C-alpha positions as CSV (number, residue, x, y, z in Angstrom):
1,X,70.7,90.9,172.4
2,X,70.1,89.8,175.9
3,X,73.0,89.8,178.4
4,X,73.7,86.6,180.2
5,X,75.0,86.7,183.7
6,X,76.1,83.5,185.5
7,X,75.6,85.2,188.9
8,X,71.9,85.7,188.1
9,X,71.3,82.0,187.6
10,X,69.2,80.3,190.2
11,X,70.6,77.6,192.5
12,X,68.9,74.8,190.8
13,X,70.1,76.0,187.4
14,X,73.7,76.2,188.7
15,X,73.3,72.6,190.0
16,X,72.1,71.5,186.6
17,X,75.0,73.4,184.9
18,X,77.5,71.7,187.3
19,X,76.0,68.3,186.6
20,X,76.1,68.9,182.8
21,X,79.7,69.9,182.9
22,X,80.5,66.9,185.1
23,X,78.7,64.6,182.7
24,X,80.6,66.1,179.7
25,X,83.8,65.5,181.7
26,X,82.9,61.8,182.3
27,X,81.9,61.4,178.6
28,X,85.3,62.8,177.5
29,X,87.0,60.1,179.7
30,X,84.8,57.5,178.0
31,X,85.9,58.7,174.6
32,X,89.7,58.6,175.4
33,X,90.3,55.0,174.2
34,X,88.2,55.5,171.1
35,X,90.0,58.7,170.2
36,X,93.4,57.1,170.8
37,X,92.5,54.3,168.3
38,X,91.3,56.8,165.7
39,X,94.4,59.0,166.0
40,X,96.1,57.1,163.2
41,X,93.3,58.0,160.8
42,X,92.8,61.6,162.0
43,X,93.7,63.7,165.0
44,X,90.4,65.4,165.1
45,X,88.7,63.0,167.6
46,X,91.8,63.3,169.9
47,X,91.7,67.1,169.8
48,X,87.9,67.2,170.4
49,X,88.2,64.8,173.3
50,X,91.0,66.8,174.9
51,X,89.1,70.0,174.3
52,X,85.9,68.7,175.8
53,X,87.9,67.3,178.8
54,X,89.6,70.6,179.7
55,X,86.5,72.8,178.9
56,X,84.2,70.6,181.0
57,X,86.7,70.4,183.8
58,X,87.0,74.2,183.8
59,X,83.2,74.5,183.6
60,X,82.7,72.1,186.5
61,X,85.2,74.0,188.7
62,X,83.7,77.4,187.6
63,X,80.1,76.4,188.4
64,X,81.2,75.0,191.8
65,X,83.0,78.3,192.6
66,X,79.9,80.4,191.5
67,X,77.7,78.3,193.9
68,X,80.3,78.7,196.6
69,X,80.5,82.5,196.2
70,X,76.7,82.8,196.3
71,X,76.6,80.6,199.5
72,X,79.2,82.8,201.2
73,X,77.1,85.9,200.4
74,X,73.9,84.5,201.9
75,X,73.6,85.7,205.5
76,X,70.5,83.6,206.2
77,X,72.3,80.4,205.3
78,X,75.5,81.3,207.1
79,X,73.5,81.8,210.3
80,X,72.0,78.3,209.8
81,X,75.0,76.2,208.8
82,X,76.4,75.5,212.2
83,X,75.9,71.8,211.7
84,X,77.8,71.8,208.4
85,X,81.3,70.9,209.3
86,X,83.9,69.4,207.0
87,X,84.2,69.3,203.2
88,X,81.9,67.3,200.9
89,X,85.1,65.5,199.9
90,X,85.4,63.7,203.2
91,X,81.8,63.4,204.2
92,X,79.5,60.6,203.2
93,X,75.8,59.8,203.1
94,X,74.6,63.3,204.3
95,X,71.2,63.1,202.4
96,X,69.2,60.9,200.1
97,X,70.9,62.2,196.9
98,X,74.3,61.9,198.4
99,X,73.7,58.3,199.5
100,X,72.9,57.4,195.8
101,X,76.0,59.2,194.6
102,X,78.2,57.6,197.3
103,X,77.1,54.1,196.7
104,X,77.5,54.6,192.9
105,X,80.9,56.0,193.5
106,X,82.0,53.0,195.6
107,X,80.6,50.6,192.9
108,X,82.4,52.5,190.1
109,X,85.6,52.4,192.2
110,X,85.2,48.6,192.6
111,X,84.7,48.3,188.9
112,X,87.9,50.3,188.2
113,X,89.8,48.0,190.5
114,X,88.3,44.8,189.0
115,X,88.9,45.8,185.4
116,X,92.4,47.1,186.1
117,X,93.7,44.1,188.0
118,X,91.4,41.1,187.2
119,X,89.7,41.5,183.8
120,X,92.2,43.8,182.2
121,X,89.8,45.1,179.6
122,X,90.7,48.7,178.6
123,X,87.2,49.6,177.4
124,X,85.5,48.4,180.6
125,X,88.2,50.2,182.6
126,X,87.4,53.5,180.9
127,X,83.6,53.0,181.3
128,X,84.1,52.5,185.1
129,X,86.6,55.4,185.2
130,X,84.1,57.7,183.6
131,X,81.5,56.7,186.0
132,X,83.9,57.1,188.9
133,X,84.7,60.7,187.7
134,X,81.1,61.6,187.5
135,X,80.0,60.1,190.8
136,X,83.0,61.4,192.6
137,X,82.1,64.9,191.5
138,X,78.5,64.4,192.5
139,X,79.7,63.0,195.9
140,X,81.7,66.1,196.5
141,X,78.9,68.4,195.7
142,X,76.0,66.5,197.3
143,X,77.8,66.0,200.6
144,X,79.0,69.6,200.9
145,X,77.8,73.0,202.0
146,X,77.1,74.2,198.5
147,X,74.3,71.6,198.0
148,X,73.0,72.2,201.5
149,X,72.8,75.9,200.5
150,X,70.9,75.1,197.3
151,X,68.4,73.0,199.2
152,X,68.1,75.6,201.9
153,X,67.2,78.3,199.3
154,X,64.8,76.0,197.6
155,X,63.0,75.4,200.9
156,X,63.1,79.1,201.8
157,X,62.6,80.5,198.3
158,X,65.3,83.1,198.8
159,X,67.7,82.3,195.9
């Protein structure tokens, strides 16, 4: 039986893992109103949705921490990251991928506001909330040092 070590994953693989966990987190948000309706018949969908939410949230944070740890151990990147100030949380439009995520995040936020105050449709609200969760997570990753580290290593083939 082969041993699996998360620290041996490549940067692109870790980014895919982060995105998959973030996608599962967003899907669990989408499933919340449906699970709430079905709770009168059975509590299984509610338990599954809650479990997926917490496991995917933990997986998203864990994969971000693994990327962060690898970035901090890379001397070549640390010497080259002088222009990387600030967190991805408060930075916007740093690269092409981040521009797409940022614009999508703003659109999803507008959708949340519109469905919450004007349309008042709970299902549309949860759709936009799920999209907001996903694109906010992508915004944080794509505008931050960890994504710059992944791109740096893909360009330099060191990771």
